[in-house]
Gaussian input, Z-matrix of N, CA and C with variables (Angstrom, degrees):
# hf/3-21g

backbone

0 1
 N
 C     1     B1
 C     2     B2     1     A1
 N     3     B3     2     A2     1     D1
 C     4     B4     3     A3     2     D2
 C     5     B5     4     A4     3     D3
 N     6     B6     5     A5     4     D4
 C     7     B7     6     A6     5     D5
 C     8     B8     7     A7     6     D6
 N     9     B9     8     A8     7     D7
 C    10    B10     9     A9     8     D8
 C    11    B11    10    A10     9     D9
 N    12    B12    11    A11    10    D10
 C    13    B13    12    A12    11    D11
 C    14    B14    13    A13    12    D12
 N    15    B15    14    A14    13    D13
 C    16    B16    15    A15    14    D14
 C    17    B17    16    A16    15    D15
 N    18    B18    17    A17    16    D16
 C    19    B19    18    A18    17    D17
 C    20    B20    19    A19    18    D18
 N    21    B21    20    A20    19    D19
 C    22    B22    21    A21    20    D20
 C    23    B23    22    A22    21    D21
 N    24    B24    23    A23    22    D22
 C    25    B25    24    A24    23    D23
 C    26    B26    25    A25    24    D24
 N    27    B27    26    A26    25    D25
 C    28    B28    27    A27    26    D26
 C    29    B29    28    A28    27    D27
 N    30    B30    29    A29    28    D28
 C    31    B31    30    A30    29    D29
 C    32    B32    31    A31    30    D30
 N    33    B33    32    A32    31    D31
 C    34    B34    33    A33    32    D32
 C    35    B35    34    A34    33    D33
 N    36    B36    35    A35    34    D34
 C    37    B37    36    A36    35    D35
 C    38    B38    37    A37    36    D36
 N    39    B39    38    A38    37    D37
 C    40    B40    39    A39    38    D38
 C    41    B41    40    A40    39    D39
 N    42    B42    41    A41    40    D40
 C    43    B43    42    A42    41    D41
 C    44    B44    43    A43    42    D42
 N    45    B45    44    A44    43    D43
 C    46    B46    45    A45    44    D44
 C    47    B47    46    A46    45    D45
 N    48    B48    47    A47    46    D46
 C    49    B49    48    A48    47    D47
 C    50    B50    49    A49    48    D48
 N    51    B51    50    A50    49    D49
 C    52    B52    51    A51    50    D50
 C    53    B53    52    A52    51    D51
 N    54    B54    53    A53    52    D52
 C    55    B55    54    A54    53    D53
 C    56    B56    55    A55    54    D54
 N    57    B57    56    A56    55    D55
 C    58    B58    57    A57    56    D56
 C    59    B59    58    A58    57    D57
 N    60    B60    59    A59    58    D58
 C    61    B61    60    A60    59    D59
 C    62    B62    61    A61    60    D60
 N    63    B63    62    A62    61    D61
 C    64    B64    63    A63    62    D62
 C    65    B65    64    A64    63    D63
 N    66    B66    65    A65    64    D64
 C    67    B67    66    A66    65    D65
 C    68    B68    67    A67    66    D66
 N    69    B69    68    A68    67    D67
 C    70    B70    69    A69    68    D68
 C    71    B71    70    A70    69    D69
 N    72    B72    71    A71    70    D70
 C    73    B73    72    A72    71    D71
 C    74    B74    73    A73    72    D72
 N    75    B75    74    A74    73    D73
 C    76    B76    75    A75    74    D74
 C    77    B77    76    A76    75    D75
 N    78    B78    77    A77    76    D76
 C    79    B79    78    A78    77    D77
 C    80    B80    79    A79    78    D78
 N    81    B81    80    A80    79    D79
 C    82    B82    81    A81    80    D80
 C    83    B83    82    A82    81    D81
 N    84    B84    83    A83    82    D82
 C    85    B85    84    A84    83    D83
 C    86    B86    85    A85    84    D84
 N    87    B87    86    A86    85    D85
 C    88    B88    87    A87    86    D86
 C    89    B89    88    A88    87    D87
 N    90    B90    89    A89    88    D88
 C    91    B91    90    A90    89    D89
 C    92    B92    91    A91    90    D90
 N    93    B93    92    A92    91    D91
 C    94    B94    93    A93    92    D92
 C    95    B95    94    A94    93    D93
 N    96    B96    95    A95    94    D94
 C    97    B97    96    A96    95    D95
 C    98    B98    97    A97    96    D96
 N    99    B99    98    A98    97    D97
 C   100   B100    99    A99    98    D98
 C   101   B101   100   A100    99    D99
 N   102   B102   101   A101   100   D100
 C   103   B103   102   A102   101   D101
 C   104   B104   103   A103   102   D102
 N   105   B105   104   A104   103   D103
 C   106   B106   105   A105   104   D104
 C   107   B107   106   A106   105   D105
 N   108   B108   107   A107   106   D106
 C   109   B109   108   A108   107   D107
 C   110   B110   109   A109   108   D108
 N   111   B111   110   A110   109   D109
 C   112   B112   111   A111   110   D110
 C   113   B113   112   A112   111   D111
 N   114   B114   113   A113   112   D112
 C   115   B115   114   A114   113   D113
 C   116   B116   115   A115   114   D114
 N   117   B117   116   A116   115   D115
 C   118   B118   117   A117   116   D116
 C   119   B119   118   A118   117   D117
 N   120   B120   119   A119   118   D118
 C   121   B121   120   A120   119   D119
 C   122   B122   121   A121   120   D120
 N   123   B123   122   A122   121   D121
 C   124   B124   123   A123   122   D122
 C   125   B125   124   A124   123   D123
 N   126   B126   125   A125   124   D124
 C   127   B127   126   A126   125   D125
 C   128   B128   127   A127   126   D126
 N   129   B129   128   A128   127   D127
 C   130   B130   129   A129   128   D128
 C   131   B131   130   A130   129   D129
 N   132   B132   131   A131   130   D130
 C   133   B133   132   A132   131   D131
 C   134   B134   133   A133   132   D132
 N   135   B135   134   A134   133   D133
 C   136   B136   135   A135   134   D134
 C   137   B137   136   A136   135   D135
 N   138   B138   137   A137   136   D136
 C   139   B139   138   A138   137   D137
 C   140   B140   139   A139   138   D138
 N   141   B141   140   A140   139   D139
 C   142   B142   141   A141   140   D140
 C   143   B143   142   A142   141   D141
 N   144   B144   143   A143   142   D142
 C   145   B145   144   A144   143   D143
 C   146   B146   145   A145   144   D144
 N   147   B147   146   A146   145   D145
 C   148   B148   147   A147   146   D146
 C   149   B149   148   A148   147   D147
 N   150   B150   149   A149   148   D148
 C   151   B151   150   A150   149   D149
 C   152   B152   151   A151   150   D150
 N   153   B153   152   A152   151   D151
 C   154   B154   153   A153   152   D152
 C   155   B155   154   A154   153   D153
 N   156   B156   155   A155   154   D154
 C   157   B157   156   A156   155   D155
 C   158   B158   157   A157   156   D156
 N   159   B159   158   A158   157   D157
 C   160   B160   159   A159   158   D158
 C   161   B161   160   A160   159   D159
 N   162   B162   161   A161   160   D160
 C   163   B163   162   A162   161   D161
 C   164   B164   163   A163   162   D162
 N   165   B165   164   A164   163   D163
 C   166   B166   165   A165   164   D164
 C   167   B167   166   A166   165   D165
 N   168   B168   167   A167   166   D166
 C   169   B169   168   A168   167   D167
 C   170   B170   169   A169   168   D168
 N   171   B171   170   A170   169   D169
 C   172   B172   171   A171   170   D170
 C   173   B173   172   A172   171   D171
 N   174   B174   173   A173   172   D172
 C   175   B175   174   A174   173   D173
 C   176   B176   175   A175   174   D174
 N   177   B177   176   A176   175   D175
 C   178   B178   177   A177   176   D176
 C   179   B179   178   A178   177   D177
 N   180   B180   179   A179   178   D178
 C   181   B181   180   A180   179   D179
 C   182   B182   181   A181   180   D180
 N   183   B183   182   A182   181   D181
 C   184   B184   183   A183   182   D182
 C   185   B185   184   A184   183   D183
 N   186   B186   185   A185   184   D184
 C   187   B187   186   A186   185   D185
 C   188   B188   187   A187   186   D186
 N   189   B189   188   A188   187   D187
 C   190   B190   189   A189   188   D188
 C   191   B191   190   A190   189   D189
 N   192   B192   191   A191   190   D190
 C   193   B193   192   A192   191   D191
 C   194   B194   193   A193   192   D192
 N   195   B195   194   A194   193   D193
 C   196   B196   195   A195   194   D194
 C   197   B197   196   A196   195   D195
 N   198   B198   197   A197   196   D196
 C   199   B199   198   A198   197   D197
 C   200   B200   199   A199   198   D198
 N   201   B201   200   A200   199   D199
 C   202   B202   201   A201   200   D200
 C   203   B203   202   A202   201   D201
 N   204   B204   203   A203   202   D202
 C   205   B205   204   A204   203   D203
 C   206   B206   205   A205   204   D204
 N   207   B207   206   A206   205   D205
 C   208   B208   207   A207   206   D206
 C   209   B209   208   A208   207   D207
 N   210   B210   209   A209   208   D208
 C   211   B211   210   A210   209   D209
 C   212   B212   211   A211   210   D210
 N   213   B213   212   A212   211   D211
 C   214   B214   213   A213   212   D212
 C   215   B215   214   A214   213   D213
 N   216   B216   215   A215   214   D214
 C   217   B217   216   A216   215   D215
 C   218   B218   217   A217   216   D216
 N   219   B219   218   A218   217   D217
 C   220   B220   219   A219   218   D218
 C   221   B221   220   A220   219   D219
 N   222   B222   221   A221   220   D220
 C   223   B223   222   A222   221   D221
 C   224   B224   223   A223   222   D222
 N   225   B225   224   A224   223   D223
 C   226   B226   225   A225   224   D224
 C   227   B227   226   A226   225   D225
 N   228   B228   227   A227   226   D226
 C   229   B229   228   A228   227   D227
 C   230   B230   229   A229   228   D228
 N   231   B231   230   A230   229   D229
 C   232   B232   231   A231   230   D230
 C   233   B233   232   A232   231   D231
 N   234   B234   233   A233   232   D232
 C   235   B235   234   A234   233   D233
 C   236   B236   235   A235   234   D234
 N   237   B237   236   A236   235   D235
 C   238   B238   237   A237   236   D236
 C   239   B239   238   A238   237   D237
 N   240   B240   239   A239   238   D238
 C   241   B241   240   A240   239   D239
 C   242   B242   241   A241   240   D240
 N   243   B243   242   A242   241   D241
 C   244   B244   243   A243   242   D242
 C   245   B245   244   A244   243   D243
 N   246   B246   245   A245   244   D244
 C   247   B247   246   A246   245   D245
 C   248   B248   247   A247   246   D246
 N   249   B249   248   A248   247   D247
 C   250   B250   249   A249   248   D248
 C   251   B251   250   A250   249   D249
 N   252   B252   251   A251   250   D250
 C   253   B253   252   A252   251   D251
 C   254   B254   253   A253   252   D252
 N   255   B255   254   A254   253   D253
 C   256   B256   255   A255   254   D254
 C   257   B257   256   A256   255   D255
 N   258   B258   257   A257   256   D256
 C   259   B259   258   A258   257   D257
 C   260   B260   259   A259   258   D258
 N   261   B261   260   A260   259   D259
 C   262   B262   261   A261   260   D260
 C   263   B263   262   A262   261   D261
 N   264   B264   263   A263   262   D262
 C   265   B265   264   A264   263   D263
 C   266   B266   265   A265   264   D264
 N   267   B267   266   A266   265   D265
 C   268   B268   267   A267   266   D266
 C   269   B269   268   A268   267   D267
 N   270   B270   269   A269   268   D268
 C   271   B271   270   A270   269   D269
 C   272   B272   271   A271   270   D270
 N   273   B273   272   A272   271   D271
 C   274   B274   273   A273   272   D272
 C   275   B275   274   A274   273   D273
 N   276   B276   275   A275   274   D274
 C   277   B277   276   A276   275   D275
 C   278   B278   277   A277   276   D276
 N   279   B279   278   A278   277   D277
 C   280   B280   279   A279   278   D278
 C   281   B281   280   A280   279   D279
 N   282   B282   281   A281   280   D280
 C   283   B283   282   A282   281   D281
 C   284   B284   283   A283   282   D282
 N   285   B285   284   A284   283   D283
 C   286   B286   285   A285   284   D284
 C   287   B287   286   A286   285   D285
 N   288   B288   287   A287   286   D286
 C   289   B289   288   A288   287   D287
 C   290   B290   289   A289   288   D288
 N   291   B291   290   A290   289   D289
 C   292   B292   291   A291   290   D290
 C   293   B293   292   A292   291   D291
 N   294   B294   293   A293   292   D292
 C   295   B295   294   A294   293   D293
 C   296   B296   295   A295   294   D294
 N   297   B297   296   A296   295   D295
 C   298   B298   297   A297   296   D296
 C   299   B299   298   A298   297   D297
 N   300   B300   299   A299   298   D298
 C   301   B301   300   A300   299   D299
 C   302   B302   301   A301   300   D300
 N   303   B303   302   A302   301   D301
 C   304   B304   303   A303   302   D302
 C   305   B305   304   A304   303   D303
 N   306   B306   305   A305   304   D304
 C   307   B307   306   A306   305   D305
 C   308   B308   307   A307   306   D306

   B1=1.4508
   B2=1.5317
   B3=1.3284
   B4=1.4584
   B5=1.5259
   B6=1.3125
   B7=1.4563
   B8=1.5212
   B9=1.3342
   B10=1.4667
   B11=1.5134
   B12=1.3473
   B13=1.4722
   B14=1.5178
   B15=1.3459
   B16=1.4661
   B17=1.5228
   B18=1.3379
   B19=1.4593
   B20=1.5217
   B21=1.3360
   B22=1.4570
   B23=1.5235
   B24=1.3454
   B25=1.4563
   B26=1.5191
   B27=1.3173
   B28=1.4614
   B29=1.5214
   B30=1.3296
   B31=1.4618
   B32=1.5231
   B33=1.3405
   B34=1.4528
   B35=1.5338
   B36=1.3411
   B37=1.4573
   B38=1.5239
   B39=1.3153
   B40=1.4610
   B41=1.5155
   B42=1.3135
   B43=1.4590
   B44=1.5243
   B45=1.3299
   B46=1.4678
   B47=1.5245
   B48=1.3214
   B49=1.4596
   B50=1.5318
   B51=1.3316
   B52=1.4605
   B53=1.5252
   B54=1.3346
   B55=1.4574
   B56=1.5193
   B57=1.3540
   B58=1.4662
   B59=1.5198
   B60=1.3293
   B61=1.4502
   B62=1.5228
   B63=1.3246
   B64=1.4634
   B65=1.5294
   B66=1.3370
   B67=1.4702
   B68=1.5348
   B69=1.3128
   B70=1.4624
   B71=1.5227
   B72=1.3157
   B73=1.4639
   B74=1.5179
   B75=1.3187
   B76=1.4526
   B77=1.5044
   B78=1.2735
   B79=1.4635
   B80=1.5245
   B81=1.3133
   B82=1.4602
   B83=1.5184
   B84=1.3201
   B85=1.4539
   B86=1.5214
   B87=1.3124
   B88=1.4625
   B89=1.5199
   B90=1.3198
   B91=1.4618
   B92=1.5206
   B93=1.3156
   B94=1.4643
   B95=1.5137
   B96=1.3125
   B97=1.4485
   B98=1.5188
   B99=1.3394
   B100=1.4578
   B101=1.5205
   B102=1.3175
   B103=1.4646
   B104=1.5241
   B105=1.3031
   B106=1.4641
   B107=1.5273
   B108=1.2967
   B109=1.4577
   B110=1.5178
   B111=1.3052
   B112=1.4615
   B113=1.5244
   B114=1.3167
   B115=1.4645
   B116=1.5160
   B117=1.3067
   B118=1.4561
   B119=1.5160
   B120=1.3298
   B121=1.4520
   B122=1.5165
   B123=1.3356
   B124=1.4607
   B125=1.5158
   B126=1.3180
   B127=1.4593
   B128=1.5223
   B129=1.3115
   B130=1.4561
   B131=1.5238
   B132=1.3185
   B133=1.4546
   B134=1.5298
   B135=1.3246
   B136=1.4695
   B137=1.5208
   B138=1.3237
   B139=1.4688
   B140=1.5254
   B141=1.3167
   B142=1.4681
   B143=1.5268
   B144=1.3288
   B145=1.4615
   B146=1.5241
   B147=1.3141
   B148=1.4639
   B149=1.5169
   B150=1.2946
   B151=1.4624
   B152=1.5208
   B153=1.3266
   B154=1.4603
   B155=1.5214
   B156=1.3213
   B157=1.4618
   B158=1.5199
   B159=1.3192
   B160=1.4577
   B161=1.5097
   B162=1.3117
   B163=1.4593
   B164=1.5243
   B165=1.3310
   B166=1.4586
   B167=1.5165
   B168=1.3123
   B169=1.4603
   B170=1.5215
   B171=1.3196
   B172=1.4595
   B173=1.5201
   B174=1.3150
   B175=1.4613
   B176=1.5308
   B177=1.3197
   B178=1.4616
   B179=1.5258
   B180=1.3348
   B181=1.4748
   B182=1.5252
   B183=1.3263
   B184=1.4599
   B185=1.5248
   B186=1.3262
   B187=1.4695
   B188=1.5243
   B189=1.3206
   B190=1.4673
   B191=1.5243
   B192=1.3256
   B193=1.4670
   B194=1.5249
   B195=1.3377
   B196=1.4701
   B197=1.5254
   B198=1.3133
   B199=1.4604
   B200=1.5191
   B201=1.3320
   B202=1.4658
   B203=1.5253
   B204=1.3096
   B205=1.4574
   B206=1.5218
   B207=1.3223
   B208=1.4520
   B209=1.5177
   B210=1.3218
   B211=1.4663
   B212=1.5270
   B213=1.3169
   B214=1.4581
   B215=1.5244
   B216=1.3277
   B217=1.4673
   B218=1.5264
   B219=1.3394
   B220=1.4581
   B221=1.5240
   B222=1.3272
   B223=1.4618
   B224=1.5208
   B225=1.3204
   B226=1.4588
   B227=1.5274
   B228=1.3101
   B229=1.4550
   B230=1.5247
   B231=1.3180
   B232=1.4640
   B233=1.5208
   B234=1.3278
   B235=1.4649
   B236=1.5195
   B237=1.3197
   B238=1.4672
   B239=1.5278
   B240=1.3610
   B241=1.4706
   B242=1.5218
   B243=1.3256
   B244=1.4609
   B245=1.5170
   B246=1.3403
   B247=1.4617
   B248=1.5260
   B249=1.3138
   B250=1.4605
   B251=1.5251
   B252=1.3235
   B253=1.4680
   B254=1.5265
   B255=1.3305
   B256=1.4695
   B257=1.5272
   B258=1.3337
   B259=1.4660
   B260=1.5236
   B261=1.3264
   B262=1.4678
   B263=1.5267
   B264=1.3297
   B265=1.4648
   B266=1.5309
   B267=1.3414
   B268=1.4671
   B269=1.5222
   B270=1.3276
   B271=1.4636
   B272=1.5230
   B273=1.3277
   B274=1.4570
   B275=1.5289
   B276=1.3356
   B277=1.4722
   B278=1.5240
   B279=1.3200
   B280=1.4630
   B281=1.5281
   B282=1.3219
   B283=1.4705
   B284=1.5244
   B285=1.3350
   B286=1.4741
   B287=1.5227
   B288=1.3427
   B289=1.4592
   B290=1.5269
   B291=1.3396
   B292=1.4625
   B293=1.5234
   B294=1.3479
   B295=1.4612
   B296=1.5083
   B297=1.3254
   B298=1.4717
   B299=1.5076
   B300=1.3208
   B301=1.4504
   B302=1.5154
   B303=1.3294
   B304=1.4635
   B305=1.5193
   B306=1.3170
   B307=1.4692
   B308=1.4969
   A1=109.30
   A2=116.74
   A3=121.92
   A4=110.40
   A5=115.93
   A6=119.89
   A7=110.18
   A8=117.14
   A9=122.28
   A10=111.60
   A11=118.05
   A12=119.37
   A13=111.11
   A14=117.72
   A15=120.17
   A16=110.43
   A17=116.44
   A18=121.23
   A19=110.34
   A20=117.40
   A21=121.58
   A22=110.76
   A23=117.24
   A24=120.60
   A25=111.24
   A26=116.92
   A27=119.94
   A28=111.78
   A29=116.65
   A30=119.31
   A31=111.40
   A32=117.07
   A33=120.74
   A34=112.72
   A35=117.81
   A36=119.95
   A37=108.68
   A38=115.00
   A39=119.69
   A40=111.23
   A41=115.08
   A42=120.30
   A43=108.34
   A44=117.42
   A45=119.47
   A46=110.90
   A47=115.96
   A48=121.66
   A49=109.91
   A50=117.73
   A51=120.36
   A52=113.13
   A53=117.64
   A54=120.65
   A55=113.21
   A56=116.88
   A57=118.43
   A58=113.57
   A59=118.39
   A60=121.46
   A61=114.97
   A62=118.12
   A63=121.57
   A64=110.38
   A65=116.73
   A66=118.98
   A67=111.54
   A68=114.84
   A69=120.96
   A70=109.73
   A71=115.24
   A72=122.02
   A73=108.31
   A74=116.41
   A75=120.21
   A76=110.53
   A77=118.32
   A78=125.72
   A79=111.60
   A80=114.93
   A81=121.59
   A82=108.92
   A83=115.26
   A84=119.46
   A85=108.00
   A86=116.27
   A87=121.33
   A88=110.80
   A89=115.50
   A90=119.92
   A91=110.04
   A92=117.03
   A93=123.65
   A94=106.73
   A95=117.17
   A96=119.53
   A97=112.74
   A98=114.99
   A99=120.99
   A100=110.30
   A101=116.00
   A102=121.06
   A103=107.58
   A104=117.08
   A105=121.10
   A106=111.32
   A107=114.55
   A108=120.76
   A109=108.33
   A110=115.90
   A111=119.39
   A112=111.67
   A113=117.17
   A114=121.55
   A115=109.77
   A116=116.12
   A117=121.01
   A118=108.45
   A119=116.16
   A120=122.17
   A121=109.47
   A122=115.99
   A123=123.45
   A124=111.08
   A125=115.94
   A126=123.54
   A127=105.33
   A128=116.19
   A129=120.59
   A130=110.35
   A131=115.46
   A132=121.95
   A133=108.20
   A134=116.81
   A135=121.49
   A136=113.83
   A137=118.02
   A138=120.48
   A139=109.59
   A140=116.54
   A141=121.26
   A142=113.89
   A143=117.91
   A144=118.89
   A145=113.44
   A146=115.98
   A147=120.48
   A148=107.43
   A149=117.57
   A150=121.75
   A151=113.22
   A152=117.29
   A153=119.56
   A154=110.91
   A155=115.28
   A156=121.17
   A157=108.77
   A158=115.26
   A159=121.17
   A160=108.78
   A161=116.11
   A162=121.96
   A163=108.53
   A164=115.43
   A165=121.08
   A166=110.13
   A167=115.73
   A168=121.18
   A169=112.66
   A170=117.98
   A171=119.89
   A172=110.22
   A173=114.56
   A174=121.53
   A175=110.43
   A176=116.56
   A177=121.16
   A178=111.66
   A179=117.23
   A180=120.83
   A181=110.59
   A182=116.46
   A183=120.77
   A184=110.89
   A185=116.77
   A186=121.07
   A187=110.24
   A188=117.07
   A189=120.61
   A190=111.37
   A191=117.64
   A192=120.96
   A193=111.19
   A194=116.82
   A195=119.63
   A196=110.36
   A197=116.48
   A198=120.59
   A199=113.64
   A200=118.24
   A201=121.81
   A202=109.31
   A203=116.26
   A204=121.43
   A205=108.15
   A206=116.45
   A207=121.70
   A208=108.43
   A209=117.45
   A210=118.64
   A211=109.55
   A212=116.88
   A213=121.52
   A214=111.59
   A215=117.01
   A216=118.56
   A217=111.42
   A218=118.45
   A219=121.01
   A220=111.11
   A221=117.04
   A222=121.20
   A223=111.85
   A224=117.64
   A225=120.18
   A226=112.06
   A227=117.05
   A228=121.92
   A229=110.22
   A230=116.87
   A231=120.83
   A232=111.65
   A233=117.35
   A234=120.90
   A235=112.48
   A236=118.36
   A237=121.78
   A238=108.65
   A239=118.89
   A240=120.43
   A241=114.36
   A242=118.13
   A243=120.32
   A244=113.79
   A245=117.20
   A246=119.30
   A247=110.91
   A248=114.91
   A249=120.83
   A250=111.40
   A251=117.03
   A252=119.11
   A253=111.26
   A254=117.51
   A255=119.87
   A256=110.95
   A257=117.29
   A258=119.63
   A259=110.39
   A260=117.99
   A261=121.88
   A262=109.66
   A263=116.57
   A264=120.85
   A265=110.72
   A266=117.22
   A267=120.75
   A268=110.65
   A269=116.55
   A270=121.19
   A271=110.30
   A272=117.32
   A273=121.02
   A274=111.09
   A275=117.02
   A276=120.40
   A277=111.21
   A278=117.10
   A279=121.12
   A280=110.26
   A281=116.24
   A282=120.63
   A283=110.21
   A284=116.70
   A285=118.72
   A286=111.29
   A287=118.45
   A288=121.07
   A289=111.78
   A290=116.38
   A291=121.24
   A292=111.47
   A293=116.19
   A294=119.30
   A295=113.20
   A296=117.34
   A297=121.02
   A298=111.12
   A299=115.36
   A300=121.00
   A301=107.85
   A302=116.64
   A303=121.12
   A304=112.79
   A305=118.95
   A306=120.88
   A307=111.51
   D1=138.82
   D2=-177.35
   D3=-80.29
   D4=132.05
   D5=178.09
   D6=-77.91
   D7=161.58
   D8=-177.40
   D9=-59.89
   D10=-39.36
   D11=-178.99
   D12=-68.02
   D13=-38.06
   D14=177.11
   D15=-63.97
   D16=-43.14
   D17=179.36
   D18=-61.62
   D19=-42.89
   D20=179.48
   D21=-64.11
   D22=-43.23
   D23=179.09
   D24=-60.85
   D25=-41.62
   D26=179.81
   D27=-66.49
   D28=-36.09
   D29=-179.35
   D30=-69.91
   D31=-20.48
   D32=-179.27
   D33=-95.94
   D34=0.87
   D35=177.85
   D36=-64.02
   D37=136.13
   D38=-178.17
   D39=-97.59
   D40=138.24
   D41=172.72
   D42=-73.58
   D43=162.50
   D44=175.68
   D45=-61.69
   D46=164.10
   D47=178.91
   D48=-53.60
   D49=131.83
   D50=-179.44
   D51=-70.53
   D52=-12.10
   D53=-177.40
   D54=-101.03
   D55=-42.52
   D56=-176.14
   D57=-119.99
   D58=-11.08
   D59=177.54
   D60=85.55
   D61=0.40
   D62=178.74
   D63=-74.03
   D64=161.32
   D65=177.61
   D66=-62.39
   D67=151.88
   D68=178.62
   D69=-96.40
   D70=158.01
   D71=177.41
   D72=-121.12
   D73=132.09
   D74=177.23
   D75=128.29
   D76=-166.80
   D77=-4.31
   D78=-72.03
   D79=143.48
   D80=178.66
   D81=-124.95
   D82=141.99
   D83=177.27
   D84=-72.38
   D85=130.96
   D86=-176.59
   D87=-83.12
   D88=141.52
   D89=173.85
   D90=-91.13
   D91=-23.10
   D92=174.53
   D93=-124.66
   D94=139.81
   D95=-173.95
   D96=-137.64
   D97=137.59
   D98=169.86
   D99=-87.55
   D100=-15.74
   D101=177.87
   D102=-80.08
   D103=136.21
   D104=-177.48
   D105=-79.59
   D106=72.07
   D107=179.54
   D108=-156.17
   D109=163.87
   D110=178.09
   D111=-73.79
   D112=-27.98
   D113=-178.94
   D114=-114.48
   D115=142.13
   D116=173.77
   D117=-148.68
   D118=150.13
   D119=-178.73
   D120=-126.28
   D121=132.68
   D122=-178.30
   D123=-109.63
   D124=144.95
   D125=165.30
   D126=-131.24
   D127=132.58
   D128=-179.21
   D129=-132.97
   D130=162.02
   D131=174.08
   D132=-81.20
   D133=141.63
   D134=179.84
   D135=-78.74
   D136=-15.35
   D137=-177.77
   D138=-71.88
   D139=130.94
   D140=-174.16
   D141=-64.18
   D142=-22.47
   D143=-177.92
   D144=-108.44
   D145=6.96
   D146=176.07
   D147=-103.75
   D148=130.21
   D149=-175.56
   D150=-99.88
   D151=15.11
   D152=-177.80
   D153=-66.48
   D154=129.13
   D155=175.04
   D156=-157.90
   D157=156.67
   D158=178.59
   D159=-140.02
   D160=145.23
   D161=177.87
   D162=-131.74
   D163=131.70
   D164=-179.85
   D165=-139.08
   D166=165.16
   D167=-177.88
   D168=-70.45
   D169=-31.68
   D170=-179.52
   D171=-125.11
   D172=155.92
   D173=177.69
   D174=-60.56
   D175=-42.15
   D176=-178.49
   D177=-64.29
   D178=-41.12
   D179=177.79
   D180=-63.67
   D181=-40.21
   D182=-178.93
   D183=-63.32
   D184=-46.88
   D185=-179.69
   D186=-64.17
   D187=-46.06
   D188=-178.81
   D189=-61.83
   D190=-42.46
   D191=-179.40
   D192=-67.91
   D193=-43.15
   D194=-179.65
   D195=-62.57
   D196=-40.41
   D197=-175.96
   D198=-81.48
   D199=-8.12
   D200=180.00
   D201=-69.90
   D202=130.25
   D203=176.99
   D204=-129.68
   D205=136.26
   D206=176.84
   D207=-101.77
   D208=135.86
   D209=174.36
   D210=-59.66
   D211=143.90
   D212=-176.66
   D213=-54.67
   D214=-40.52
   D215=-178.95
   D216=-63.73
   D217=-30.99
   D218=175.87
   D219=-71.69
   D220=-40.22
   D221=-177.26
   D222=-67.33
   D223=-28.07
   D224=-179.32
   D225=-91.95
   D226=-4.29
   D227=179.75
   D228=-77.50
   D229=147.04
   D230=176.43
   D231=-66.71
   D232=-16.38
   D233=179.83
   D234=-83.07
   D235=-13.99
   D236=-179.95
   D237=-72.00
   D238=134.62
   D239=-176.98
   D240=-61.76
   D241=-19.57
   D242=179.67
   D243=-104.90
   D244=13.32
   D245=-177.98
   D246=-67.88
   D247=152.29
   D248=-178.07
   D249=-59.07
   D250=-43.71
   D251=-178.38
   D252=-64.93
   D253=-35.01
   D254=177.24
   D255=-69.59
   D256=-38.08
   D257=178.33
   D258=-64.91
   D259=-40.50
   D260=177.28
   D261=-62.55
   D262=-43.37
   D263=179.18
   D264=-60.75
   D265=-44.06
   D266=178.50
   D267=-62.35
   D268=-42.84
   D269=178.89
   D270=-60.80
   D271=-46.61
   D272=-179.98
   D273=-62.70
   D274=-36.78
   D275=177.45
   D276=-64.18
   D277=-42.37
   D278=179.12
   D279=-64.19
   D280=-44.37
   D281=179.91
   D282=-61.52
   D283=-44.58
   D284=-178.74
   D285=-68.17
   D286=-34.36
   D287=176.90
   D288=-65.84
   D289=-33.16
   D290=-179.28
   D291=-83.52
   D292=-5.93
   D293=178.49
   D294=84.25
   D295=14.64
   D296=179.72
   D297=-76.98
   D298=155.06
   D299=178.53
   D300=-142.56
   D301=119.14
   D302=-178.11
   D303=-93.58
   D304=8.25
   D305=-177.94
   D306=-84.08

């Protein structure tokens, strides 16, 4: 039977970097934070030329977000929140709210 500490350690294992496949480093408590909180947790890619990193308010959120993977078919769908067509739509909404006109 798995002990609670073993289970916790396994839940905190990090998947490789989602961009380059290199091992991840963290989670580490941040001494400087862009998150508006007293505590922040960082996970970064170990590859010197990969800039992938994430910062969250809790260690658990950081691990869960880093380990989250979307199937490729979901990422290319217009329904995915990070799809190119959705980003263009958001950009156009911001421009129209600011009164900009690209014509």
